[in-house]
Steps between C-alpha positions, in 0.01 A plus 500: 500500500614148569556378855872434443559850355310664785696302758830595331409871512407466867818312593727743319364809673765673706320464832458122466869453420602730788278300734648171386857628554396633844352165605811312391736740677274503805512120524880505482518780754272304731746208489786734583313641800403153618864396481603811690249426776565123514878506475607829660235659719350192663836351604566831677162472666602141590784642710240658726281190503780269617570351159144379433380547141231767499291287262487232770292714732161332507229374730382141469121479462505122536735384779416131466741436208814463712820696534520768234792745510482683165240620265631265230442204739146620562423535134657160424272336760197695385451672833292819517716791609473876545820608321536853618877518440458436124222755492713765668782423256259556207397832651867603515538400133198711411622803698842491330343476154249775579783726626710439190207573271427819696859617459497412128175683437623802698821505291317468169255778597795722592662437161175555307399813689449779251620846599220742584435737212592860554207734563369658183587861426202724574315628196492872410150527642613337832796739517270798449266376774792452739617858432152631564484298823836632613392859429179455691694366801721809503194725551 
């Protein structure tokens, strides 16, 4: 089998195509969640932090570079910083995505749940044995 034909068979399998669609949708969903966090949630958090952008929470590791007020200034000057605000924001992004995936998987599992099969009718031999058991209990 030629390499091209083998690759074509591999690429056209259902699982590979499903995975490709999932990755594309996941990337778009990640952008939506990042936008939600950056543009809606973090400004609300900013109300509690006196208007300071949450991404601008950092600790300077090199204080000799002058007056630095924002993380963008620090990066522009090449100063080493411990950017814990951006890290916490990434954790919030992850938690929202993980929660949404959990809800989606739970919903899909609920839809795909097969009803439990009804118990099988006892055979003639089992019925006879149950009758014998019941008669023995009466004695």
